[in-house]
N, C-alpha and C positions, 0 to 999 in steps of 0.2 A: 834582837827581839825574840827570836825563836828560843834562844838559850834561856832568857829571862822567863818566858812563858813556861818552859819545861821545868825550871827550878821551882816556880810557883806551884805547878801541878804536883810535883813530887812532895813539896812541903804540905800541900793540902791533903794528900793521901796519908802522909805521916801523921797528920793531926786527926785524921778520921778515926772514929771509934772502931774497935775490933769486936766483931760479933761472934758469938759461939756457933760454930758449925752451921754456917749459912747454907740454905738449900736453894737460894734464889739468884745465884751468881749468873751473870750474862757476860761472856767474854767479848772483848772488842771485835774478834773475828767471827762471832756467832752469825749464822745465816739470818736472813731478813725477818722471818716470822718467829724467831726464837724469843725476842724480848717480850717482857710483860706488856699486856694491853693497857688501855686507858682507865679501866674500871678499878675502883678500890675493892678490896677483898675482905670478906668476913669468914669466920670459921666457927663451927660448932661441933661438939662431940655428942653423939646420941648412942644410948645403949638400949637394946631390945632383946626379945627372945622370939624364936621361931618355934611354936609349940608342937609337941608330939612328933619329934623327929627321931629317927633311928640313932641310937647311941652306939655307933660302930665300935668304939673302943671297948665297950663292955659286952659285946656279943659273945655268946658261947654256942656250942654245937646245937643246943636245944633251947636257947633263949635269945630273943631279939628285943632287947628293952628299948623303950622310948624315953625321951627326955625333952625338956624345954631348952632348945639350943641357943646359948647366948651369942649375941653379935654386937660388936661395937663399931661405930662409924665415925669417921672424921669427914666433915662436909664443908667444902669451900664454896663460896658463892659471891656474886657481885653484891657490893654493899653501897648504901646511899651516903655513907660518911667518908670524908677525906681521911687519908692515912695520916696518923699523928705520930706513931712510933712503930718500931719493929715489933712483931709478935714472936712468941716463943712456944715451943712444944717440948714436953717431957717424954722422951722416947726411950724404950728399952733397947739395949744393944743385942747383937747376935748371941751373946752368952746367956741371954734370958734373965739376967739379974741386974746388970749395971744400967742405971738410968742417967741419960745425958740430956742436955738442953740443945735443941735445934732452934735456929732463928730464921724467920721469913718475913713476908710482907702482909700476911693476913692478920686482922684484928679479931680477937676473941669475942664472940657473941655480938659483933657489930650488926646493926639493923640491915636487913636485906634491901636491895634496890627493887622497889615494887612497881616500876613503870611497865614491866613486861614479864613474860615467863621465859625461862631459859632452858635449852636442851640439857639433859642429864647425861653425865659420863660416869660410869662405874669403874673403879680401879681395884684390881685384885692382885695381891702380893704373891711372892713365891713361897716355897716350902723349905724351911720356915721363913717367916717374914713378919711384917706388921704393917699397920695402916700408914706409917710414915715413910715406908721404903721408897715410894714414888711421889712423895709430897711435893717435889719440884714440879711435877706435871699437874698435880691437884691445884696448886696456887696459880701456876702460869695459865692454865686453861680457864680458870675462874675469872681471871682478869680480862679475858677476851669474850665474856658473855656466856659462860657455861656454869652449871652447878655440877661440881665434881665430888664424888663420894668414894672414899677409900675404906675398905672393909678389913677388920680384924677377923680372920677366919678361925673359929675355934678348932682346936686340935692341930693347928698349923702355924701358930705364932711362935716367936722365940721363947715365950714363957710357958707354953703348953703343948709343944710339939708332941704328937702322938702318932700312932700307926698310920701309914700312908693311905690305907684303905678308907679312912674317914675323909681325907682330902679328895680322893678320887670320886667318892660319892657326893660330897657336899659342895664342891666348888661351884659347879653350874647352878645348883639349887640355891646356894647362898646369893648368887648374883641375881637370880630371878626373884627371890624373896625380898631383897632390898628394893628392887624397882617397885614391887607391889606395895611394900610398906610405905615408901615415899609417895606413892600415888594417893594414899589415904591420909597423908600427914596434913592435918588441918591446923597449921600454925603459919605465922608470917613467912617462915622459910618454906614450908611445904607449898604455900600458894604461889610461889614464884617458879616452881619446878615444873617443866613440861615433860612429864613422864611418858608422853606419846612419841617423843623423839629422843632416842637413847643411843649412846655409844658405849662400848666396853673396852677397857684396856686391861690386859692380863699379862703378867710376867711369870715365866717358867711354869709352875703348876697353875698359876692364875691364867696363863695362856692356854693351858689344857682346858680349864673350865670355860674360858671364853669361846674356844673353838667348839666344844661340845654344845654350849649354849647357842652357838650360831648355826648348828645343824650337823656337825660332824659327830654322829653317834659312834660309840665304841664297837669293836668287833666282839663276836661271841667268845673268841679265845680270851679276850681281856677280862671277861666276866668270870673266868675260871682260874686266874692266876692265884697261886698259893700265897703270894706276898701282897695281893691286892685286897679288894673289898670282900670280906668273908661271905659265905652262904649264898654266893651267886647274886648278891644284891645289886651289883653294878649293872645288872640287866636292865635296871631302870633307865640307863642311858644307852641301851643297845640300839644301834642303827636300825631304822625301820620299825622300831617298836612303837606302840601307842603311847607309852609313857614318855619316851623321848620326844615324840612329836608334840605332846602336850607341854613339854618344857620350853620348846622353842617359842620365842616371844616376837611377834610382829612389830612391837614398838622399837626393837633394837635394829638400827639402820646400818651400823658399821662397827667393825671391831679391829683393834690393834693387838696383836699377839707378839710379845717380845720374848725371844728365846723359848718358845712354847715346848714344854716337855710332853712326850707321849708317843710320837711316831717312832722314836728310837727304841721304845719298849713294846712296840706292836699293839698299842692301844687302838690304832687306826690302821686301815689298809686303803688301797686305792678306791674301793667302792664306798667305804664310809666317809672318806675325805671328800669325795664328790658330792656329799650331802650338804656341804657348806653353802649357804644361800644368801649371804650379805657381803658387800665389799669388805675386803680384809687387807690390812697392811701388816706384814711380818717384818720384824727387826731382829737381827742376829749378828753375832760375831763369827767370823769365818773359822775361828779356832775353838768354838764352843765344844767342849768335851763332856758336858753334862746333858744337855738336850740333844747334842750332836748336830753340828751344822749340816751335814749331809742329809740328816733326817728332816731338818727344817726346810731344806731345799726340796725335799720330796713332797712335803706339805704344799709348797708353792707350786710344784709341777702337777700334783694330783687334784688340786681344788678347781677342777675344770668347770664347775657350775657357776663360778663367780668371776668378776674382775678382781685382780689382786696384785699386790706389790710386794717386793722383797728389798728391804734396805739392809745392806751388809756393811759392817765395820771390819775392814780387813785386819786380820791378826788378833782381833779382840776375842776374849773368851766369853764365858756365860754371863759375866757382869756387864755386858754391852748395853748401854743406853738407859736401863731401868733404875738401878739403885742411886740414891742420893750420894754425894761425896762422902767418903768414909769419915765419920766423926773422929776428931782428934783423939778421943779416949780409946778408940778402937785400935790404935796403933800399938798398944801395949799387949803382951800376952796375958792370958787369964788361966787360972788353974783348971777351969771346967771344960776347956776346949783344947784339942791337940793341934790347933792352928791359931794364928793371930787373927782376931776378929776383922781386922782391916781387909783380909783376903775375901771376906764375904761381900764387900762393897766395891772394891777397886779392881782395876784391870792393870796387867803388867805392861801393856803397850800404850793404851789410850788414856788421856786425861779424862776423868769422869765428868767434869763440868763441860768439856767439849762435847762429849757424847750426849749429855743431858740437853745441851743447846740444840744439837742436831735433831734429837728426838722431839723436842718442843716445836721446832720448825715444821717437821713433817706431820706431827700430830695436829698442829693448827691447820695446815693446808688440807689434810685428809678429812678432819671432822667439819671444818667450815664448808667443804664441798658437799659432804654427804648428810650432815645434820642441819646445815643452814642453807643448803642449795646455793652456795656462793660460787658461781662458775668462774669468778675471777681467780680462784685458787687452782684451777685446773693446770695452768702452765707450771706450777711448782711441782706437779706430779708427772708431767710429760717430759721425761728426761732421757738422755742417752744413758745406757747402762753403766758405763765406767766413768766416774767423775774425772779421772785423770786424762781422759781423752777429749774433754771439752775444749772447744776453740772459741776464743773471744774475737769476734769480727764485728766492728761497729763502723757506721758511716761518719761523715763529718759532723753530724748532729748528735752523735753518740747513740744512735738508734741501731739495734741489731740488724745485720744483713742476713741474707739467706744462708750464708756460711757460718753463722753464729750457732754454736751448739753448747755453749757453756751453761751449767746448771742455773736455772732461774732462782734468784734469791741468794746466791753464794758469791762472795767476793773472790777476785782472782787469787789463785794459789791456795784455796781452802777446800778443794774437793778431793785431793789426793787421799787414797785409802778408803774411799766411799764408793759403793755401788748401789744403784737403784734400778731394779728391773720390774717390768710390768708385763702381765699376761691378762688377756681379755677372756671373758666367758667363752668356753668352747676350745680354748687353746691348751 
């Protein structure tokens, strides 16, 4: 009987359609909160401008020009219609030229579910990146009752990557502008967004922006770097300054920073990092040599003003958790890059879908707790530090005993290589 069932299952899989570059895969060994939620998902693309912004790329010694800064958003949201077919996205690859098709579960321009308002989560890509780089999180969290919005940050996408000084200045400002813009959006979609309850997810330079936005102003030395924002303009985000204080938004209740870049380059010190003022979940690979894992651990240690967590993927590098699985087209070399685009998305040790699933699980628990006040998610974050040390101890009714320390939500044998550490405010 078992053999017959298995043959039938294999035949069913063989007959199933093959989709281009799926972003929504959930492995059978995914932790409990990783699968998509019960809600259908819609998606819309919005383009806008932030007027009269400093054009960092065009600055000269005696001229600081202004321009209308373009921003494009991909917005996922709970929809009132049942899923009929898979949705597609046209996304530019790391080479800045090749356009590929991604597939997921969101339906383009589907009507929003209007029965309630949903917390907002802002998603901010790396340098370079684009609004599809963490689309797996965008879709997944939207299916669980959030509106998620991923930003194309001008001067920082695959197609328009420019001097890093623009990214340093604009990341947190873009995140704040998007929240303000959506708060005034008088459309069916705008009316379901609760912009008074907001979370932020940032990867790499997006993580830098998220931490600055959450209260970690930069050091004075960072405002003077020759490779940074010219003319001392990064002083806008200087720790303790009036301008930085005005940037910080009380609507933002929690932030996730994945491989955040900046502590490794001296953009923060212990004093400025202590300025963080909302619960923070850090995710990183222990072999990250871009943002540097030891520097990310330093962020974790120095953020003494908040409760915070650090999720570590042992032996993973900078691509831990955040990027979508490498599109199949990225596996081939291109003339415009001295590396294969695949390397921008993938990790040499960890399967990307596995990391995505773990990130989805913890993001769900973290945001449900802090944005929805769902205290039932607290046990998913109250874990012993080393997943491999967990002990399964159940009574005759399969209930945990006092000796049970295995991670909540994970199946046996699925926590090796993972660490989850917590420090409370003041520690």
